[in-house]
A tleap script that builds the chain and sets N, CA, C and O, in Angstrom:
source leaprc.protein.ff14SB
mol = sequence {
  NMET SER ILE ILE LYS ARG THR LEU THR LEU
  VAL LEU ILE SER PHE ALA MET ALA ALA SER
  CYS CYS ALA MET THR ARG LYS LYS GLU GLY
  THR ALA VAL SER TYR LYS SER VAL PRO MET
  ALA GLU GLY LEU GLU ILE ALA ARG ALA ASN
  PRO ASP SER VAL ILE VAL ASP VAL ARG ARG
  GLU ASP GLU TYR SER ALA GLY HIE ILE PRO
  GLY ALA VAL LEU LEU THR MET GLU THR ILE
  SER ALA GLU SER ALA ALA ALA VAL LEU PRO
  ASP LYS ASN GLN LEU ILE LEU LEU TYR CYS
  ARG SER GLY ARG ARG SER LYS ILE ALA ALA
  LYS SER LEU VAL ASP LEU GLY TYR THR ASN
  VAL ILE GLU PHE GLY GLY ILE LEU ASP TYR
  THR GLY THR LEU CGLU
}
set mol.1.N position { 46.604 -88.132 -217.681 }
set mol.1.CA position { 45.910 -87.793 -218.915 }
set mol.1.C position { 44.723 -86.876 -218.664 }
set mol.1.O position { 44.457 -86.004 -219.491 }
set mol.2.N position { 44.016 -87.028 -217.588 }
set mol.2.CA position { 42.840 -86.213 -217.349 }
set mol.2.C position { 43.209 -84.733 -217.175 }
set mol.2.O position { 42.425 -83.870 -217.568 }
set mol.3.N position { 44.362 -84.416 -216.605 }
set mol.3.CA position { 44.801 -83.024 -216.469 }
set mol.3.C position { 45.082 -82.440 -217.856 }
set mol.3.O position { 44.730 -81.292 -218.127 }
set mol.4.N position { 45.704 -83.213 -218.722 }
set mol.4.CA position { 46.005 -82.754 -220.082 }
set mol.4.C position { 44.693 -82.536 -220.850 }
set mol.4.O position { 44.544 -81.543 -221.562 }
set mol.5.N position { 43.756 -83.459 -220.702 }
set mol.5.CA position { 42.469 -83.311 -221.385 }
set mol.5.C position { 41.731 -82.073 -220.892 }
set mol.5.O position { 41.172 -81.316 -221.686 }
set mol.6.N position { 41.731 -81.871 -219.575 }
set mol.6.CA position { 41.054 -80.695 -219.019 }
set mol.6.C position { 41.718 -79.407 -219.505 }
set mol.6.O position { 41.034 -78.450 -219.869 }
set mol.7.N position { 43.026 -79.388 -219.507 }
set mol.7.CA position { 43.754 -78.205 -219.964 }
set mol.7.C position { 43.478 -77.937 -221.433 }
set mol.7.O position { 43.233 -76.799 -221.832 }
set mol.8.N position { 43.519 -78.987 -222.226 }
set mol.8.CA position { 43.235 -78.847 -223.653 }
set mol.8.C position { 41.803 -78.368 -223.884 }
set mol.8.O position { 41.559 -77.523 -224.745 }
set mol.9.N position { 40.868 -78.903 -223.121 }
set mol.9.CA position { 39.475 -78.488 -223.234 }
set mol.9.C position { 39.328 -77.007 -222.886 }
set mol.9.O position { 38.628 -76.277 -223.587 }
set mol.10.N position { 39.977 -76.558 -221.815 }
set mol.10.CA position { 39.910 -75.147 -221.427 }
set mol.10.C position { 40.532 -74.242 -222.490 }
set mol.10.O position { 40.014 -73.163 -222.777 }
set mol.11.N position { 41.634 -74.686 -223.062 }
set mol.11.CA position { 42.279 -73.907 -224.120 }
set mol.11.C position { 41.359 -73.795 -225.334 }
set mol.11.O position { 41.220 -72.717 -225.912 }
set mol.12.N position { 40.737 -74.899 -225.716 }
set mol.12.CA position { 39.833 -74.888 -226.862 }
set mol.12.C position { 38.607 -74.020 -226.601 }
set mol.12.O position { 38.167 -73.297 -227.494 }
set mol.13.N position { 38.053 -74.078 -225.402 }
set mol.13.CA position { 36.902 -73.243 -225.054 }
set mol.13.C position { 37.298 -71.769 -225.080 }
set mol.13.O position { 36.560 -70.933 -225.602 }
set mol.14.N position { 38.454 -71.455 -224.522 }
set mol.14.CA position { 38.935 -70.068 -224.523 }
set mol.14.C position { 39.127 -69.570 -225.951 }
set mol.14.O position { 38.762 -68.441 -226.278 }
set mol.15.N position { 39.703 -70.422 -226.798 }
set mol.15.CA position { 39.912 -70.051 -228.193 }
set mol.15.C position { 38.575 -69.813 -228.907 }
set mol.15.O position { 38.431 -68.852 -229.663 }
set mol.16.N position { 37.617 -70.683 -228.663 }
set mol.16.CA position { 36.304 -70.552 -229.288 }
set mol.16.C position { 35.604 -69.269 -228.831 }
set mol.16.O position { 34.975 -68.587 -229.639 }
set mol.17.N position { 35.710 -68.942 -227.557 }
set mol.17.CA position { 35.099 -67.718 -227.043 }
set mol.17.C position { 35.759 -66.488 -227.653 }
set mol.17.O position { 35.071 -65.540 -228.031 }
set mol.18.N position { 37.073 -66.494 -227.753 }
set mol.18.CA position { 37.788 -65.361 -228.346 }
set mol.18.C position { 37.414 -65.200 -229.817 }
set mol.18.O position { 37.216 -64.081 -230.289 }
set mol.19.N position { 37.320 -66.297 -230.529 }
set mol.19.CA position { 36.965 -66.239 -231.955 }
set mol.19.C position { 35.558 -65.701 -232.139 }
set mol.19.O position { 35.314 -64.925 -233.063 }
set mol.20.N position { 34.623 -66.095 -231.276 }
set mol.20.CA position { 33.259 -65.607 -231.422 }
set mol.20.C position { 33.175 -64.122 -231.106 }
set mol.20.O position { 32.386 -63.412 -231.730 }
set mol.21.N position { 33.961 -63.633 -230.160 }
set mol.21.CA position { 33.975 -62.194 -229.867 }
set mol.21.C position { 34.496 -61.415 -231.065 }
set mol.21.O position { 33.935 -60.379 -231.420 }
set mol.22.N position { 35.555 -61.898 -231.687 }
set mol.22.CA position { 36.103 -61.227 -232.864 }
set mol.22.C position { 35.100 -61.223 -234.000 }
set mol.22.O position { 34.975 -60.220 -234.702 }
set mol.23.N position { 34.393 -62.304 -234.197 }
set mol.23.CA position { 33.404 -62.377 -235.267 }
set mol.23.C position { 32.284 -61.375 -235.023 }
set mol.23.O position { 31.805 -60.753 -235.971 }
set mol.24.N position { 31.855 -61.202 -233.773 }
set mol.24.CA position { 30.813 -60.236 -233.469 }
set mol.24.C position { 31.302 -58.816 -233.755 }
set mol.24.O position { 30.546 -57.989 -234.265 }
set mol.25.N position { 32.558 -58.533 -233.430 }
set mol.25.CA position { 33.110 -57.210 -233.693 }
set mol.25.C position { 33.130 -56.936 -235.182 }
set mol.25.O position { 32.733 -55.852 -235.607 }
set mol.26.N position { 33.578 -57.881 -235.986 }
set mol.26.CA position { 33.599 -57.690 -237.443 }
set mol.26.C position { 32.189 -57.496 -237.970 }
set mol.26.O position { 31.966 -56.671 -238.856 }
set mol.27.N position { 31.236 -58.248 -237.433 }
set mol.27.CA position { 29.857 -58.120 -237.892 }
set mol.27.C position { 29.331 -56.732 -237.573 }
set mol.27.O position { 28.681 -56.106 -238.411 }
set mol.28.N position { 29.606 -56.243 -236.366 }
set mol.28.CA position { 29.161 -54.904 -235.995 }
set mol.28.C position { 29.814 -53.869 -236.891 }
set mol.28.O position { 29.149 -52.935 -237.340 }
set mol.29.N position { 31.090 -54.015 -237.158 }
set mol.29.CA position { 31.776 -53.072 -238.037 }
set mol.29.C position { 31.187 -53.159 -239.448 }
set mol.29.O position { 31.019 -52.134 -240.109 }
set mol.30.N position { 30.878 -54.355 -239.909 }
set mol.30.CA position { 30.327 -54.535 -241.240 }
set mol.30.C position { 28.968 -53.867 -241.397 }
set mol.30.O position { 28.676 -53.322 -242.461 }
set mol.31.N position { 28.131 -53.896 -240.365 }
set mol.31.CA position { 26.829 -53.269 -240.478 }
set mol.31.C position { 26.940 -51.760 -240.356 }
set mol.31.O position { 26.101 -51.041 -240.899 }
set mol.32.N position { 27.942 -51.266 -239.667 }
set mol.32.CA position { 28.112 -49.826 -239.507 }
set mol.32.C position { 28.606 -49.191 -240.797 }
set mol.32.O position { 28.278 -48.041 -241.091 }
set mol.33.N position { 29.381 -49.924 -241.557 }
set mol.33.CA position { 29.959 -49.381 -242.782 }
set mol.33.C position { 29.344 -50.127 -243.963 }
set mol.33.O position { 29.792 -51.214 -244.329 }
set mol.34.N position { 28.319 -49.529 -244.545 }
set mol.34.CA position { 27.701 -50.204 -245.676 }
set mol.34.C position { 27.135 -49.192 -246.664 }
set mol.34.O position { 26.801 -48.060 -246.317 }
set mol.35.N position { 27.045 -49.636 -247.874 }
set mol.35.CA position { 26.420 -48.884 -248.947 }
set mol.35.C position { 25.805 -49.914 -249.869 }
set mol.35.O position { 26.109 -51.103 -249.778 }
set mol.36.N position { 24.950 -49.461 -250.749 }
set mol.36.CA position { 24.275 -50.378 -251.663 }
set mol.36.C position { 24.932 -50.283 -253.035 }
set mol.36.O position { 25.284 -49.192 -253.482 }
set mol.37.N position { 25.096 -51.407 -253.696 }
set mol.37.CA position { 25.580 -51.446 -255.078 }
set mol.37.C position { 24.466 -51.946 -255.976 }
set mol.37.O position { 23.842 -52.970 -255.697 }
set mol.38.N position { 24.219 -51.219 -257.055 }
set mol.38.CA position { 23.197 -51.616 -258.021 }
set mol.38.C position { 23.768 -51.432 -259.423 }
set mol.38.O position { 24.740 -50.697 -259.597 }
set mol.39.N position { 23.186 -52.080 -260.415 }
set mol.39.CA position { 23.623 -51.874 -261.801 }
set mol.39.C position { 23.288 -50.445 -262.274 }
set mol.39.O position { 22.443 -49.770 -261.687 }
set mol.40.N position { 23.956 -50.009 -263.325 }
set mol.40.CA position { 23.781 -48.662 -263.870 }
set mol.40.C position { 22.307 -48.340 -264.128 }
set mol.40.O position { 21.826 -47.299 -263.683 }
set mol.41.N position { 21.589 -49.202 -264.828 }
set mol.41.CA position { 20.188 -48.927 -265.170 }
set mol.41.C position { 19.341 -48.720 -263.915 }
set mol.41.O position { 18.496 -47.825 -263.876 }
set mol.42.N position { 19.560 -49.531 -262.906 }
set mol.42.CA position { 18.795 -49.391 -261.663 }
set mol.42.C position { 19.162 -48.094 -260.950 }
set mol.42.O position { 18.285 -47.419 -260.410 }
set mol.43.N position { 20.433 -47.740 -260.940 }
set mol.43.CA position { 20.862 -46.482 -260.325 }
set mol.43.C position { 20.212 -45.278 -260.988 }
set mol.43.O position { 19.792 -44.342 -260.308 }
set mol.44.N position { 20.130 -45.300 -262.316 }
set mol.44.CA position { 19.490 -44.203 -263.042 }
set mol.44.C position { 17.998 -44.123 -262.716 }
set mol.44.O position { 17.446 -43.029 -262.595 }
set mol.45.N position { 17.348 -45.274 -262.575 }
set mol.45.CA position { 15.925 -45.299 -262.195 }
set mol.45.C position { 15.737 -44.725 -260.791 }
set mol.45.O position { 14.805 -43.960 -260.544 }
set mol.46.N position { 16.624 -45.101 -259.884 }
set mol.46.CA position { 16.550 -44.583 -258.512 }
set mol.46.C position { 16.708 -43.066 -258.531 }
set mol.46.O position { 15.986 -42.356 -257.831 }
set mol.47.N position { 17.649 -42.570 -259.328 }
set mol.47.CA position { 17.861 -41.123 -259.420 }
set mol.47.C position { 16.622 -40.421 -259.979 }
set mol.47.O position { 16.216 -39.376 -259.472 }
set mol.48.N position { 16.030 -40.992 -261.014 }
set mol.48.CA position { 14.813 -40.401 -261.614 }
set mol.48.C position { 13.665 -40.373 -260.604 }
set mol.48.O position { 12.907 -39.404 -260.546 }
set mol.49.N position { 13.542 -41.419 -259.824 }
set mol.49.CA position { 12.449 -41.515 -258.855 }
set mol.49.C position { 12.677 -40.647 -257.613 }
set mol.49.O position { 11.757 -40.434 -256.823 }
set mol.50.N position { 13.897 -40.153 -257.449 }
set mol.50.CA position { 14.251 -39.343 -256.275 }
set mol.50.C position { 14.901 -38.048 -256.736 }
set mol.50.O position { 16.127 -37.943 -256.743 }
set mol.51.N position { 14.094 -37.056 -257.124 }
set mol.51.CA position { 14.646 -35.831 -257.701 }
set mol.51.C position { 15.563 -35.043 -256.761 }
set mol.51.O position { 16.334 -34.202 -257.223 }
set mol.52.N position { 15.494 -35.297 -255.461 }
set mol.52.CA position { 16.390 -34.612 -254.523 }
set mol.52.C position { 17.724 -35.328 -254.360 }
set mol.52.O position { 18.592 -34.866 -253.620 }
set mol.53.N position { 17.890 -36.449 -255.044 }
set mol.53.CA position { 19.158 -37.179 -254.961 }
set mol.53.C position { 20.230 -36.436 -255.750 }
set mol.53.O position { 19.932 -35.539 -256.538 }
set mol.54.N position { 21.463 -36.821 -255.525 }
set mol.54.CA position { 22.572 -36.223 -256.271 }
set mol.54.C position { 23.396 -37.350 -256.883 }
set mol.54.O position { 23.736 -38.327 -256.216 }
set mol.55.N position { 23.708 -37.192 -258.164 }
set mol.55.CA position { 24.580 -38.148 -258.856 }
set mol.55.C position { 25.990 -37.577 -258.805 }
set mol.55.O position { 26.222 -36.423 -259.164 }
set mol.56.N position { 26.922 -38.403 -258.354 }
set mol.56.CA position { 28.303 -37.959 -258.187 }
set mol.56.C position { 29.223 -38.792 -259.070 }
set mol.56.O position { 29.224 -40.022 -259.010 }
set mol.57.N position { 30.002 -38.098 -259.886 }
set mol.57.CA position { 31.028 -38.713 -260.720 }
set mol.57.C position { 32.323 -38.638 -259.920 }
set mol.57.O position { 32.750 -37.548 -259.539 }
set mol.58.N position { 32.951 -39.777 -259.660 }
set mol.58.CA position { 34.167 -39.792 -258.844 }
set mol.58.C position { 35.436 -39.987 -259.680 }
set mol.58.O position { 36.507 -40.274 -259.144 }
set mol.59.N position { 35.299 -39.826 -261.003 }
set mol.59.CA position { 36.471 -39.941 -261.872 }
set mol.59.C position { 37.331 -38.682 -261.753 }
set mol.59.O position { 36.985 -37.748 -261.029 }
set mol.60.N position { 38.447 -38.669 -262.467 }
set mol.60.CA position { 39.313 -37.493 -262.500 }
set mol.60.C position { 38.616 -36.351 -263.231 }
set mol.60.O position { 37.667 -36.578 -263.983 }
set mol.61.N position { 39.079 -35.141 -263.013 }
set mol.61.CA position { 38.470 -33.964 -263.629 }
set mol.61.C position { 38.514 -34.019 -265.150 }
set mol.61.O position { 37.555 -33.610 -265.804 }
set mol.62.N position { 39.611 -34.516 -265.731 }
set mol.62.CA position { 39.699 -34.601 -267.192 }
set mol.62.C position { 38.686 -35.604 -267.749 }
set mol.62.O position { 38.144 -35.391 -268.834 }
set mol.63.N position { 38.424 -36.687 -267.027 }
set mol.63.CA position { 37.427 -37.667 -267.457 }
set mol.63.C position { 36.021 -37.055 -267.388 }
set mol.63.O position { 35.209 -37.225 -268.298 }
set mol.64.N position { 35.758 -36.353 -266.305 }
set mol.64.CA position { 34.463 -35.695 -266.121 }
set mol.64.C position { 34.236 -34.678 -267.235 }
set mol.64.O position { 33.149 -34.624 -267.810 }
set mol.65.N position { 35.245 -33.876 -267.542 }
set mol.65.CA position { 35.141 -32.850 -268.584 }
set mol.65.C position { 34.921 -33.449 -269.966 }
set mol.65.O position { 34.298 -32.821 -270.822 }
set mol.66.N position { 35.425 -34.658 -270.191 }
set mol.66.CA position { 35.262 -35.320 -271.486 }
set mol.66.C position { 33.831 -35.812 -271.699 }
set mol.66.O position { 33.453 -36.113 -272.831 }
set mol.67.N position { 33.038 -35.900 -270.654 }
set mol.67.CA position { 31.646 -36.336 -270.756 }
set mol.67.C position { 31.197 -37.036 -269.497 }
set mol.67.O position { 31.859 -37.952 -269.009 }
set mol.68.N position { 30.062 -36.598 -268.970 }
set mol.68.CA position { 29.520 -37.195 -267.746 }
set mol.68.C position { 28.001 -37.295 -267.852 }
set mol.68.O position { 27.386 -36.690 -268.730 }
set mol.69.N position { 27.419 -38.053 -266.962 }
set mol.69.CA position { 25.966 -38.203 -266.912 }
set mol.69.C position { 25.356 -36.831 -266.630 }
set mol.69.O position { 25.805 -36.140 -265.716 }
set mol.70.N position { 24.353 -36.430 -267.386 }
set mol.70.CA position { 23.752 -35.108 -267.183 }
set mol.70.C position { 23.343 -34.867 -265.729 }
set mol.70.O position { 22.685 -35.695 -265.101 }
set mol.71.N position { 23.751 -33.720 -265.224 }
set mol.71.CA position { 23.420 -33.334 -263.859 }
set mol.71.C position { 24.389 -33.832 -262.803 }
set mol.71.O position { 24.291 -33.438 -261.640 }
set mol.72.N position { 25.321 -34.690 -263.188 }
set mol.72.CA position { 26.273 -35.235 -262.210 }
set mol.72.C position { 27.236 -34.150 -261.743 }
set mol.72.O position { 27.645 -33.282 -262.514 }
set mol.73.N position { 27.585 -34.223 -260.465 }
set mol.73.CA position { 28.595 -33.329 -259.909 }
set mol.73.C position { 29.890 -34.110 -259.758 }
set mol.73.O position { 29.884 -35.340 -259.712 }
set mol.74.N position { 30.992 -33.392 -259.683 }
set mol.74.CA position { 32.307 -34.027 -259.596 }
set mol.74.C position { 32.833 -34.008 -258.173 }
set mol.74.O position { 32.857 -32.963 -257.522 }
set mol.75.N position { 33.254 -35.166 -257.697 }
set mol.75.CA position { 33.993 -35.313 -256.444 }
set mol.75.C position { 34.964 -36.461 -256.676 }
set mol.75.O position { 34.602 -37.626 -256.514 }
set mol.76.N position { 36.176 -36.141 -257.049 }
set mol.76.CA position { 37.111 -37.198 -257.438 }
set mol.76.C position { 37.420 -38.120 -256.264 }
set mol.76.O position { 37.569 -37.674 -255.127 }
set mol.77.N position { 37.510 -39.390 -256.558 }
set mol.77.CA position { 37.765 -40.394 -255.524 }
set mol.77.C position { 39.057 -40.081 -254.772 }
set mol.77.O position { 39.135 -40.261 -253.556 }
set mol.78.N position { 40.059 -39.616 -255.494 }
set mol.78.CA position { 41.373 -39.358 -254.875 }
set mol.78.C position { 41.351 -38.189 -253.904 }
set mol.78.O position { 42.222 -38.090 -253.040 }
set mol.79.N position { 40.369 -37.302 -254.029 }
set mol.79.CA position { 40.359 -36.110 -253.175 }
set mol.79.C position { 39.280 -36.134 -252.100 }
set mol.79.O position { 39.054 -35.123 -251.436 }
set mol.80.N position { 38.618 -37.257 -251.919 }
set mol.80.CA position { 37.550 -37.306 -250.906 }
set mol.80.C position { 38.146 -37.155 -249.510 }
set mol.80.O position { 39.011 -37.920 -249.084 }
set mol.81.N position { 37.649 -36.145 -248.825 }
set mol.81.CA position { 37.986 -35.893 -247.426 }
set mol.81.C position { 36.726 -35.314 -246.788 }
set mol.81.O position { 35.742 -35.059 -247.481 }
set mol.82.N position { 36.750 -35.111 -245.505 }
set mol.82.CA position { 35.581 -34.525 -244.837 }
set mol.82.C position { 35.259 -33.158 -245.447 }
set mol.82.O position { 34.092 -32.832 -245.663 }
set mol.83.N position { 36.290 -32.366 -245.722 }
set mol.83.CA position { 36.084 -31.016 -246.251 }
set mol.83.C position { 35.583 -31.036 -247.696 }
set mol.83.O position { 34.623 -30.340 -248.028 }
set mol.84.N position { 36.225 -31.829 -248.554 }
set mol.84.CA position { 35.825 -31.848 -249.966 }
set mol.84.C position { 34.424 -32.444 -250.118 }
set mol.84.O position { 33.635 -31.975 -250.939 }
set mol.85.N position { 34.119 -33.454 -249.345 }
set mol.85.CA position { 32.789 -34.061 -249.416 }
set mol.85.C position { 31.729 -33.076 -248.930 }
set mol.85.O position { 30.672 -32.949 -249.548 }
set mol.86.N position { 32.003 -32.386 -247.835 }
set mol.86.CA position { 31.037 -31.423 -247.297 }
set mol.86.C position { 30.775 -30.280 -248.271 }
set mol.86.O position { 29.666 -29.747 -248.319 }
set mol.87.N position { 31.777 -29.903 -249.041 }
set mol.87.CA position { 31.603 -28.819 -250.011 }
set mol.87.C position { 30.644 -29.218 -251.131 }
set mol.87.O position { 29.877 -28.386 -251.616 }
set mol.88.N position { 30.685 -30.481 -251.540 }
set mol.88.CA position { 29.843 -30.966 -252.639 }
set mol.88.C position { 28.553 -31.593 -252.109 }
set mol.88.O position { 27.502 -31.488 -252.742 }
set mol.89.N position { 28.635 -32.238 -250.957 }
set mol.89.CA position { 27.516 -32.999 -250.387 }
set mol.89.C position { 27.273 -32.565 -248.941 }
set mol.89.O position { 27.630 -33.293 -248.015 }
set mol.90.N position { 26.675 -31.398 -248.733 }
set mol.90.CA position { 26.518 -30.898 -247.366 }
set mol.90.C position { 25.543 -31.696 -246.498 }
set mol.90.O position { 25.660 -31.677 -245.272 }
set mol.91.N position { 24.588 -32.391 -247.106 }
set mol.91.CA position { 23.579 -33.151 -246.357 }
set mol.91.C position { 23.991 -34.622 -246.307 }
set mol.91.O position { 23.917 -35.324 -247.315 }
set mol.92.N position { 24.421 -35.080 -245.150 }
set mol.92.CA position { 24.896 -36.463 -245.012 }
set mol.92.C position { 23.768 -37.492 -245.108 }
set mol.92.O position { 24.037 -38.689 -245.205 }
set mol.93.N position { 22.509 -37.044 -245.080 }
set mol.93.CA position { 21.384 -37.972 -245.190 }
set mol.93.C position { 20.760 -37.981 -246.586 }
set mol.93.O position { 19.844 -38.761 -246.847 }
set mol.94.N position { 21.239 -37.136 -247.467 }
set mol.94.CA position { 20.725 -37.068 -248.836 }
set mol.94.C position { 21.067 -38.354 -249.588 }
set mol.94.O position { 22.090 -38.983 -249.321 }
set mol.95.N position { 20.213 -38.735 -250.518 }
set mol.95.CA position { 20.484 -39.896 -251.365 }
set mol.95.C position { 21.601 -39.527 -252.340 }
set mol.95.O position { 21.470 -38.584 -253.120 }
set mol.96.N position { 22.689 -40.271 -252.286 }
set mol.96.CA position { 23.872 -40.019 -253.109 }
set mol.96.C position { 24.124 -41.247 -253.967 }
set mol.96.O position { 24.227 -42.364 -253.459 }
set mol.97.N position { 24.223 -41.028 -255.281 }
set mol.97.CA position { 24.501 -42.116 -256.224 }
set mol.97.C position { 25.862 -41.857 -256.864 }
set mol.97.O position { 26.086 -40.793 -257.441 }
set mol.98.N position { 26.764 -42.822 -256.764 }
set mol.98.CA position { 28.135 -42.664 -257.243 }
set mol.98.C position { 28.422 -43.558 -258.439 }
set mol.98.O position { 27.968 -44.701 -258.505 }
set mol.99.N position { 29.185 -43.015 -259.383 }
set mol.99.CA position { 29.687 -43.828 -260.491 }
set mol.99.C position { 31.089 -43.363 -260.854 }
set mol.99.O position { 31.516 -42.274 -260.470 }
set mol.100.N position { 31.791 -44.193 -261.593 }
set mol.100.CA position { 33.123 -43.855 -262.108 }
set mol.100.C position { 33.204 -44.363 -263.545 }
set mol.100.O position { 32.228 -44.265 -264.288 }
set mol.101.N position { 34.334 -44.893 -263.938 }
set mol.101.CA position { 34.470 -45.424 -265.295 }
set mol.101.C position { 33.978 -46.865 -265.359 }
set mol.101.O position { 33.179 -47.220 -266.225 }
set mol.102.N position { 34.465 -47.695 -264.429 }
set mol.102.CA position { 34.135 -49.119 -264.488 }
set mol.102.C position { 33.421 -49.644 -263.239 }
set mol.102.O position { 32.832 -50.725 -263.278 }
set mol.103.N position { 33.466 -48.900 -262.144 }
set mol.103.CA position { 32.848 -49.339 -260.896 }
set mol.103.C position { 33.826 -49.543 -259.765 }
set mol.103.O position { 33.408 -49.646 -258.612 }
set mol.104.N position { 35.101 -49.603 -260.046 }
set mol.104.CA position { 36.103 -49.825 -258.994 }
set mol.104.C position { 36.238 -48.599 -258.087 }
set mol.104.O position { 36.145 -48.719 -256.865 }
set mol.105.N position { 36.455 -47.440 -258.672 }
set mol.105.CA position { 36.633 -46.222 -257.870 }
set mol.105.C position { 35.348 -45.822 -257.147 }
set mol.105.O position { 35.405 -45.287 -256.040 }
set mol.106.N position { 34.197 -46.075 -257.758 }
set mol.106.CA position { 32.945 -45.706 -257.086 }
set mol.106.C position { 32.717 -46.551 -255.833 }
set mol.106.O position { 32.120 -46.068 -254.870 }
set mol.107.N position { 33.170 -47.776 -255.827 }
set mol.107.CA position { 33.072 -48.610 -254.621 }
set mol.107.C position { 33.967 -48.056 -253.514 }
set mol.107.O position { 33.559 -47.987 -252.355 }
set mol.108.N position { 35.184 -47.663 -253.876 }
set mol.108.CA position { 36.104 -47.074 -252.902 }
set mol.108.C position { 35.527 -45.767 -252.369 }
set mol.108.O position { 35.558 -45.511 -251.165 }
set mol.109.N position { 35.000 -44.940 -253.276 }
set mol.109.CA position { 34.419 -43.654 -252.871 }
set mol.109.C position { 33.201 -43.855 -251.981 }
set mol.109.O position { 33.015 -43.122 -251.010 }
set mol.110.N position { 32.372 -44.841 -252.301 }
set mol.110.CA position { 31.189 -45.117 -251.484 }
set mol.110.C position { 31.587 -45.473 -250.060 }
set mol.110.O position { 30.993 -44.977 -249.103 }
set mol.111.N position { 32.584 -46.325 -249.921 }
set mol.111.CA position { 33.056 -46.695 -248.584 }
set mol.111.C position { 33.618 -45.474 -247.857 }
set mol.111.O position { 33.385 -45.297 -246.661 }
set mol.112.N position { 34.359 -44.636 -248.583 }
set mol.112.CA position { 34.915 -43.426 -247.972 }
set mol.112.C position { 33.816 -42.512 -247.453 }
set mol.112.O position { 33.918 -41.988 -246.344 }
set mol.113.N position { 32.764 -42.315 -248.247 }
set mol.113.CA position { 31.671 -41.452 -247.807 }
set mol.113.C position { 30.940 -42.035 -246.605 }
set mol.113.O position { 30.591 -41.305 -245.677 }
set mol.114.N position { 30.710 -43.323 -246.615 }
set mol.114.CA position { 30.056 -43.964 -245.465 }
set mol.114.C position { 30.932 -43.808 -244.227 }
set mol.114.O position { 30.430 -43.543 -243.135 }
set mol.115.N position { 32.232 -43.973 -244.399 }
set mol.115.CA position { 33.155 -43.790 -243.269 }
set mol.115.C position { 33.117 -42.358 -242.734 }
set mol.115.O position { 33.391 -42.125 -241.557 }
set mol.116.N position { 32.775 -41.399 -243.602 }
set mol.116.CA position { 32.666 -39.990 -243.185 }
set mol.116.C position { 31.304 -39.661 -242.585 }
set mol.116.O position { 31.064 -38.527 -242.170 }
set mol.117.N position { 30.404 -40.658 -242.538 }
set mol.117.CA position { 29.108 -40.458 -241.900 }
set mol.117.C position { 27.928 -40.287 -242.838 }
set mol.117.O position { 26.817 -40.019 -242.379 }
set mol.118.N position { 28.138 -40.437 -244.147 }
set mol.118.CA position { 27.018 -40.364 -245.087 }
set mol.118.C position { 26.182 -41.629 -244.941 }
set mol.118.O position { 26.722 -42.730 -244.832 }
set mol.119.N position { 24.875 -41.468 -244.941 }
set mol.119.CA position { 23.998 -42.580 -244.556 }
set mol.119.C position { 23.197 -43.199 -245.689 }
set mol.119.O position { 22.600 -44.259 -245.501 }
set mol.120.N position { 23.164 -42.567 -246.865 }
set mol.120.CA position { 22.273 -43.031 -247.929 }
set mol.120.C position { 23.050 -43.055 -249.246 }
set mol.120.O position { 22.788 -42.259 -250.147 }
set mol.121.N position { 23.997 -43.967 -249.344 }
set mol.121.CA position { 24.932 -44.017 -250.469 }
set mol.121.C position { 24.657 -45.244 -251.333 }
set mol.121.O position { 24.540 -46.364 -250.837 }
set mol.122.N position { 24.557 -45.001 -252.634 }
set mol.122.CA position { 24.386 -46.087 -253.601 }
set mol.122.C position { 25.477 -45.970 -254.648 }
set mol.122.O position { 25.657 -44.910 -255.246 }
set mol.123.N position { 26.187 -47.026 -254.866 }
set mol.123.CA position { 27.217 -47.107 -255.900 }
set mol.123.C position { 26.569 -47.792 -257.091 }
set mol.123.O position { 26.011 -48.880 -256.947 }
set mol.124.N position { 26.636 -47.166 -258.282 }
set mol.124.CA position { 25.966 -47.785 -259.419 }
set mol.124.C position { 26.873 -47.980 -260.631 }
set mol.124.O position { 26.463 -47.775 -261.774 }
set mol.125.N position { 28.095 -48.375 -260.360 }
set mol.125.CA position { 28.969 -48.860 -261.420 }
set mol.125.C position { 29.719 -47.810 -262.179 }
set mol.125.O position { 30.136 -46.787 -261.635 }
set mol.126.N position { 29.884 -48.092 -263.480 }
set mol.126.CA position { 30.726 -47.253 -264.310 }
set mol.126.C position { 30.027 -46.711 -265.531 }
set mol.126.O position { 29.052 -47.279 -266.024 }
set mol.127.N position { 30.546 -45.601 -266.008 }
set mol.127.CA position { 29.986 -44.943 -267.184 }
set mol.127.C position { 30.127 -45.821 -268.426 }
set mol.127.O position { 29.459 -45.587 -269.433 }
set mol.128.N position { 30.987 -46.817 -268.357 }
set mol.128.CA position { 31.103 -47.755 -269.476 }
set mol.128.C position { 29.774 -48.458 -269.751 }
set mol.128.O position { 29.521 -48.896 -270.873 }
set mol.129.N position { 28.929 -48.565 -268.727 }
set mol.129.CA position { 27.622 -49.216 -268.875 }
set mol.129.C position { 26.497 -48.230 -269.171 }
set mol.129.O position { 25.341 -48.630 -269.314 }
set mol.130.N position { 26.828 -46.952 -269.264 }
set mol.130.CA position { 25.818 -45.913 -269.496 }
set mol.130.C position { 25.560 -45.783 -270.999 }
set mol.130.O position { 26.502 -45.717 -271.789 }
set mol.131.N position { 24.278 -45.747 -271.393 }
set mol.131.CA position { 23.946 -45.691 -272.815 }
set mol.131.C position { 23.286 -44.373 -273.221 }
set mol.131.O position { 22.955 -44.187 -274.392 }
set mol.132.N position { 23.093 -43.466 -272.281 }
set mol.132.CA position { 22.428 -42.200 -272.596 }
set mol.132.C position { 23.387 -41.170 -273.158 }
set mol.132.O position { 24.551 -41.456 -273.438 }
set mol.133.N position { 22.865 -39.967 -273.312 }
set mol.133.CA position { 23.696 -38.868 -273.802 }
set mol.133.C position { 24.575 -38.347 -272.679 }
set mol.133.O position { 24.238 -38.467 -271.501 }
set mol.134.N position { 25.696 -37.774 -273.057 }
set mol.134.CA position { 26.629 -37.220 -272.088 }
set mol.134.C position { 26.546 -35.702 -272.091 }
set mol.134.O position { 26.195 -35.082 -273.095 }
set mol.135.N position { 26.864 -35.140 -270.989 }
set mol.135.CA position { 26.896 -33.700 -270.837 }
set mol.135.C position { 28.337 -33.228 -270.854 }
set mol.135.O position { 28.596 -32.030 -270.738 }
savepdb mol mol.pdb
quit
């Protein structure tokens, strides 16, 4: 019995060590890929307080043309790549605020931009929560 107990103990210790290594890797990956999410009103306040920031609408072109937040630029979520992002957002350290219709696509776009090396990304939901005038 003592050999079985020792073997079982070694297996459990090995499993615990492997699990802790995996958890550390996920944690490191989680901190490397991050963006901030705030409600629409807070995102608009952040934009007002930071005149060098850029507001990005990640909806489709037809949605953007139908009405968007004044001053927002278009970078559709479906077309985000290193090239398309660089054309619209050349400064990877600039404050970038993203929105879409409901908040789903802006979250995906925010992660995509962070994965491309953008460092100051805020996702602020959907235009459904916007109460101002449209451009």
